C-alpha positions in Angstrom: -28.6 3.8 5.9 -30.2 6.5 3.9 -32.9 5.2 1.7 -31.5 7.2 -1.3 -28.2 5.3 -0.9 -30.0 1.9 -0.9 -32.0 2.9 -3.9 -28.8 4.0 -5.8 -27.2 0.6 -5.1 -30.4 -1.2 -6.3 -30.4 0.9 -9.5 -26.7 0.0 -10.0 -27.4 -3.7 -9.5 -30.3 -3.5 -12.1 -28.1 -1.7 -14.6 -25.4 -4.4 -14.1 -28.0 -7.1 -14.7 -29.3 -5.6 -17.9 -26.0 -4.6 -19.3 -23.7 -7.6 -19.3 -21.0 -5.8 -21.3 -20.9 -3.1 -18.6 -20.5 -5.8 -15.9 -17.7 -7.4 -17.8 -15.9 -4.1 -18.1 -16.3 -3.5 -14.4 -14.8 -6.9 -13.7 -11.9 -6.1 -15.9 -11.4 -2.7 -14.1 -11.6 -4.4 -10.7 -9.0 -7.0 -11.6 -6.7 -4.3 -13.1 -7.1 -2.2 -9.9 -6.3 -5.2 -7.7 -3.2 -5.9 -9.8 -2.0 -2.3 -9.5 -2.6 -2.3 -5.8 -0.6 -5.5 -5.4 2.2 -4.0 -7.4 2.1 -0.8 -5.3 2.0 -2.8 -2.1 5.2 -4.7 -3.0 6.9 -1.5 -4.1 6.0 0.3 -0.9 7.2 -2.7 1.2 10.5 -2.5 -0.6 10.8 1.2 0.2 9.9 0.7 3.8 12.5 -2.1 4.2 15.1 0.1 2.5 14.3 3.0 4.9 14.5 0.6 7.9 17.9 -0.7 6.8 19.2 2.8 6.4 17.9 3.7 9.9 19.5 0.6 11.4 22.8 1.4 9.7 22.7 4.9 11.1 22.0 3.6 14.6 25.0 1.2 14.4 27.2 4.0 13.2 26.0 6.3 16.0 26.6 3.7 18.6 30.2 3.2 17.2 30.9 6.9 17.6 29.6 7.0 21.2 31.6 4.0 22.4 34.0 4.3 25.4 37.5 4.9 24.1 40.4 2.8 25.3 43.9 4.2 25.5 45.2 7.7 24.9 42.5 10.4 25.4 42.9 14.0 24.4 
């Protein structure tokens, strides 16, 4: 790792130790972001499932149209 990156993280840790209110706000933001991500994950899963259902329905419909006909053929 670059020494500047390590120093930046050390400085952030020291700021967090000295400023408790800032640390509390960061924790609140972190929990809010996790809540939003969980909500978005569930919404995306619902969208993916709906798309998969539509694709499955189209595959069934296509297979029905391509079946071998019985009886009178034109």
